[in-house]
C-alpha positions in Angstrom: 123.0 94.5 90.3 123.7 98.6 89.1 120.6 98.6 86.6 118.6 96.7 89.5 119.4 99.7 91.7 118.6 102.0 89.4 115.3 100.8 88.3 114.2 100.8 92.2 115.1 104.6 92.2 113.1 105.5 89.2 110.7 103.3 90.1 110.5 105.0 93.9 110.5 108.5 92.4 107.4 107.3 89.9 105.4 105.9 92.7 106.3 109.2 94.9 105.4 111.5 92.2 102.2 109.6 91.3 100.6 109.1 94.9 101.5 112.7 95.0 99.6 113.6 92.2 96.4 111.5 93.6 96.7 113.5 96.8 96.6 116.9 95.3 94.0 115.7 92.9 91.6 114.9 96.1 92.6 117.9 98.0 92.2 117.3 101.7 89.9 114.1 101.6 92.3 111.7 100.2 93.5 111.5 103.7 90.0 111.3 105.6 89.4 108.5 107.7 86.4 107.7 105.6 88.3 106.7 102.3 91.4 105.6 104.2 93.6 106.2 100.9 96.3 106.9 103.5 96.4 103.6 105.4 99.4 102.1 104.5 101.4 105.3 104.9 100.2 105.8 108.6 100.5 101.9 109.5 103.3 101.6 112.4 104.0 98.0 110.8 105.5 99.8 108.0 108.3 101.0 110.2 108.5 98.0 111.9 109.1 95.8 109.2 110.3 97.6 106.1 108.5 98.6 102.4 109.0 95.3 101.2 108.2 92.7 103.9 105.3 95.1 104.6 104.0 95.0 101.0 104.1 90.9 101.1 102.2 91.1 104.2 99.5 93.6 102.9 99.4 91.0 100.1 99.1 87.9 102.6 101.9 86.5 101.2 102.9 83.8 103.9 106.4 83.5 105.6 107.7 87.2 104.7 110.2 87.2 107.1 111.6 83.9 105.8 111.3 85.8 102.1 113.1 88.8 103.2 115.8 87.1 105.2 116.8 85.0 102.2 116.5 88.0 99.6 119.4 89.7 102.3 121.4 86.2 102.3 121.6 86.0 98.4 122.2 89.9 98.1 125.0 89.6 100.6 126.1 86.7 99.2 126.3 88.1 95.8 128.2 90.8 96.9 130.7 88.9 98.8 131.2 86.9 95.1 131.8 89.9 93.4 
């Protein structure tokens, strides 16, 4: 579990660095409405559903709420078992 959490931190930092570099390279045009490169960051659904469920929904994965509820349930049950 610790390795998983550490991996999430590393991946999150890498993605943030990569997107920052992308937007820095493209300049102001990166946030233009025409290119819509920032459409996911501006989506109100991101705050409503959270990162993981939002990504699954963006990929058109069916039953994302059920999937996330199962993941949370398994995580909580695992913590209680530890």
